[in-house]
C-alpha positions as CSV (number, residue, x, y, z in Angstrom):
1,M,81.3,69.8,1.6
2,D,79.9,72.5,3.8
3,M,82.2,74.8,6.0
4,E,81.7,72.7,9.2
5,K,82.7,69.4,7.6
6,R,85.5,71.2,5.9
7,R,87.0,72.4,9.0
8,A,86.6,69.0,10.8
9,H,88.4,67.5,7.9
10,V,91.3,69.8,8.0
11,Y,91.8,70.3,11.8
12,A,91.1,66.6,13.0
13,P,94.5,65.4,11.9
14,R,96.1,68.5,13.4
15,L,94.5,67.8,16.6
16,I,95.7,64.2,16.6
17,I,99.2,65.5,16.0
18,L,99.2,68.1,18.7
19,T,97.9,65.4,21.1
20,C,100.7,63.1,20.1
21,E,103.1,66.0,20.5
22,A,101.9,66.9,24.0
23,A,102.3,63.3,24.9
24,A,105.9,63.1,23.6
25,V,106.7,66.5,25.5
26,Q,105.4,64.9,28.6
27,R,107.4,61.7,28.1
28,L,110.6,64.0,27.4
29,G,109.8,66.1,30.5
30,D,109.8,62.9,32.7
31,L,113.1,61.8,31.1
32,A,114.6,65.2,31.6
33,R,113.5,65.3,35.4
34,K,115.0,61.6,35.8
35,S,118.3,62.8,34.1
36,V,118.4,66.0,36.3
37,Q,117.8,63.8,39.4
38,A,120.6,61.2,38.1
39,L,123.0,64.3,37.5
40,C,122.4,65.6,41.0
41,L,123.2,62.2,42.5
42,I,126.3,61.9,40.4
43,T,127.4,65.5,41.4
44,S,126.7,64.8,45.0
45,F,128.8,61.8,44.9
46,W,131.6,63.6,42.9
47,L,131.6,66.4,45.6
48,A,132.0,63.9,48.3
49,T,135.0,62.1,46.6
50,P,138.5,63.4,47.0
51,V,139.5,65.0,43.8
52,L,142.8,64.4,42.5
53,A,142.6,66.5,39.2
54,N,142.9,70.4,39.8
55,E,142.9,73.5,38.0
56,F,146.5,74.7,38.8
57,G,148.4,73.0,36.0
58,D,149.6,69.6,34.7
59,A,150.1,67.4,37.6
60,K,151.9,64.7,35.7
61,R,154.4,67.2,34.3
62,G,154.6,68.6,37.9
63,E,155.9,65.2,39.1
64,A,158.9,65.6,36.8
65,V,159.4,69.2,38.1
66,Y,159.2,68.0,41.7
67,S,162.5,66.0,41.0
68,Q,164.2,69.2,41.8
69,C,162.8,69.3,45.3
70,A,163.1,65.7,46.3
71,A,166.6,65.7,47.6
72,C,165.3,67.6,50.4
73,H,161.6,67.1,50.7
74,Q,159.4,63.9,50.7
75,V,155.6,63.8,49.8
76,G,153.2,60.9,49.7
77,K,152.3,58.0,52.2
78,K,154.7,57.8,55.0
79,A,156.5,61.0,54.0
80,E,158.9,62.3,56.6
81,S,160.6,65.6,57.4
82,G,164.4,65.5,56.6
83,I,166.5,68.3,55.3
84,G,163.2,70.0,54.4
85,P,159.7,69.4,55.9
86,A,157.4,66.9,54.5
87,L,155.0,68.5,51.9
88,N,151.7,66.5,52.4
89,N,148.8,68.8,53.1
90,I,150.8,71.9,52.3
91,F,147.9,73.9,51.0
92,D,146.2,76.2,53.5
93,R,148.5,75.1,56.1
94,P,150.1,77.6,58.3
95,V,153.7,78.6,57.5
96,A,156.2,76.6,59.5
97,D,153.5,74.4,61.0
98,V,155.4,70.9,60.6
99,S,156.1,69.7,64.2
100,N,159.6,68.8,65.3
101,F,161.2,70.7,62.3
102,K,163.6,73.5,62.9
103,Y,162.5,76.5,60.6
104,S,164.5,79.6,60.0
105,E,163.6,82.7,61.9
106,S,162.2,84.2,58.7
107,L,159.5,81.5,58.3
108,A,158.9,81.6,61.9
109,R,158.1,85.4,61.7
110,L,155.8,84.7,58.8
111,R,154.0,82.1,60.9
112,S,153.6,84.7,63.8
113,S,152.0,87.1,61.3
114,G,149.2,84.3,60.5
115,M,150.3,83.6,57.0
116,R,149.1,80.4,55.3
117,W,150.2,78.5,52.3
118,T,147.7,79.7,49.7
119,F,148.4,79.0,46.0
120,E,149.7,82.5,45.6
121,Q,151.9,82.5,48.5
122,L,153.4,79.2,47.5
123,D,153.8,80.4,43.9
124,A,155.8,83.5,45.2
125,Y,157.9,81.4,47.6
126,I,158.9,78.8,44.9
127,E,159.5,81.6,42.3
128,N,162.0,83.3,44.7
129,P,162.4,82.0,48.3
130,R,164.4,84.8,49.5
131,A,162.0,87.3,48.3
132,L,159.4,86.1,50.7
133,A,161.6,84.8,53.6
134,S,164.9,86.6,53.3
135,Q,166.8,84.4,55.7
136,T,165.1,81.0,54.7
137,S,167.4,78.0,55.1
138,M,166.1,76.4,51.9
139,G,169.1,76.3,49.6
140,F,167.0,76.6,46.3
141,A,167.3,79.4,43.9
142,G,163.8,79.2,42.7
143,L,161.8,78.3,39.6
144,A,161.5,81.1,37.1
145,S,158.9,79.3,34.7
146,K,155.3,80.3,35.7
147,Q,154.2,77.0,34.1
148,D,156.7,75.0,35.9
149,R,155.5,76.5,39.1
150,A,151.7,75.8,38.2
151,D,152.6,72.1,37.3
152,L,154.5,71.6,40.5
153,L,151.8,73.0,42.7
154,A,149.3,70.9,40.8
155,Y,151.3,67.8,41.7
156,L,151.5,68.8,45.3
157,R,147.9,69.6,45.4
158,L,147.2,65.7,44.9
159,F,148.6,65.3,48.4
160,S,146.8,68.0,50.1
161,G,143.6,66.1,51.3
162,N,142.7,63.6,53.8
163,P,146.0,61.5,54.5
164,A,144.1,58.3,54.0
165,D,143.3,59.3,50.4
166,L,146.7,60.0,49.1
167,P,147.3,58.2,46.0
168,E,148.4,54.6,46.4
169,S,150.2,54.8,43.1
170,A,152.6,57.5,44.2
171,P,154.8,56.1,47.3
172,T,156.9,58.4,49.4
173,L,159.0,60.3,46.9
174,S,162.5,60.8,48.1
175,V,165.8,60.7,46.2
176,S,169.0,59.3,47.3
177,E,171.6,61.1,45.2
178,V,174.2,58.6,45.8
179,S,174.3,55.0,46.6
180,L,176.5,54.4,49.7
181,P,177.6,51.1,51.4
182,A,175.9,50.4,54.5
183,D,179.1,50.7,56.6
184,I,179.5,54.3,55.5
185,L,175.9,55.1,56.6
186,A,176.4,53.3,59.8
187,L,179.5,55.3,60.8
188,E,179.1,56.9,64.4
189,G,180.5,60.4,64.0
190,D,182.8,62.0,66.7
191,R,180.8,65.2,67.3
192,A,183.8,66.9,69.3
193,Y,185.9,66.3,66.0
194,G,183.2,67.6,64.0
195,E,183.0,70.7,66.0
196,Y,186.8,71.1,65.3
197,L,186.3,70.6,61.5
198,A,183.2,72.8,61.4
199,S,185.2,76.0,61.7
200,E,186.2,75.8,57.9
201,C,182.4,75.2,57.1
202,L,181.4,78.2,59.0
203,T,183.4,80.5,56.9
204,C,180.4,80.4,54.7
205,H,177.5,78.7,56.4
206,Q,175.9,80.4,59.5
207,M,174.6,78.4,62.4
208,Q,171.6,80.5,63.0
209,G,170.4,80.5,59.2
210,S,171.1,81.4,55.7
211,S,173.2,84.4,54.6
212,K,173.7,85.9,51.1
213,G,172.3,82.9,49.4
214,V,174.2,80.3,51.6
215,P,171.8,77.9,53.2
216,S,172.2,77.0,56.8
217,I,173.1,73.3,57.4
218,T,172.4,73.4,61.1
219,G,169.8,70.6,62.2
220,W,170.1,68.4,59.1
221,P,169.5,64.7,59.8
222,Q,172.9,62.9,59.9
223,K,172.0,60.5,57.0
224,Q,171.0,63.2,54.7
225,F,174.0,65.2,55.5
226,V,176.4,62.2,54.8
227,V,174.5,61.6,51.5
228,A,174.8,65.2,50.4
229,M,178.4,65.4,51.3
230,H,179.2,62.1,49.3
231,A,177.1,63.6,46.3
232,Y,179.3,66.5,46.3
233,K,182.5,64.2,46.7
234,Q,181.3,62.1,43.8
235,K,180.5,65.3,41.8
236,K,176.9,64.5,41.5
237,R,175.9,67.8,43.1
238,P,176.9,70.8,40.9
239,N,179.0,73.2,43.1
240,A,182.7,73.5,42.4
241,I,183.6,74.8,45.8
242,M,181.6,72.1,47.7
243,Q,183.0,69.4,45.3
244,M,186.5,70.5,46.3
245,M,185.7,70.6,50.0
246,A,184.0,67.4,50.1
247,G,186.7,65.7,48.2
248,R,189.3,66.3,50.9
249,L,187.2,64.9,53.6
250,A,187.5,61.1,54.7
251,D,184.3,59.2,55.5
252,E,185.0,59.5,59.2
253,E,185.4,63.3,58.8
254,I,182.1,63.4,56.9
255,A,180.3,61.4,59.7
256,A,181.8,63.6,62.4
257,L,180.6,66.9,60.6
258,A,177.1,65.2,60.3
259,A,177.0,64.5,64.1
260,Y,177.9,68.0,64.9
261,F,175.7,69.9,62.6
262,A,172.7,67.6,63.5
263,S,172.6,69.1,67.1
264,P,175.5,71.7,67.5
């Protein structure tokens, strides 16, 4: 076999293989382009969809941590302000921005400075409320655990989006600490009598805000005030002094105090 025939014999199969490989590469290229296009469509849809998962912490665990907040705050569909403001859409909201809620002077000053609730600011406030707002009326000592704070904020992040997209599976979360008969909740408190009784309360609580760790009780909704006092009376709330004080009060006296402190 001469040299030319030998070369043809050796290289012809290789040319066939190379031609097949080129066709395969072309097909793979087409598939890759289609995959990229599909990925772009999926990504675009994902970016346009409200995202419930987030990077802060474990939202499921945060729901359990939130139980420490639920006596005063509501979050979720139809959440309303009570002892504390509703927490829907808290992220990137200006401080002290919930309408018709009376904030402490400390938080009002932070609002005037232009402060907004970023993750970092919320984390600092939850860790030690009075370090950020010295006269805050929030009667909460704070969460020392960094992980607990991250998980709690991950949970609250689920409710910071378009209100129409709040999770259906999480109804308005509020806690009634004690179950009270309807007639106790329906009692019409005597405001003037409540003012008379309030002098004892005001030896610790201040009308204008908190002092030395004692939260203000001014402006509390009457129902929440009544529930809180009965929780102390039944020893469901852990404060020996408040348990003693509430234990001495009749239902009508609690209703009178609630009427007074709601609008002193």
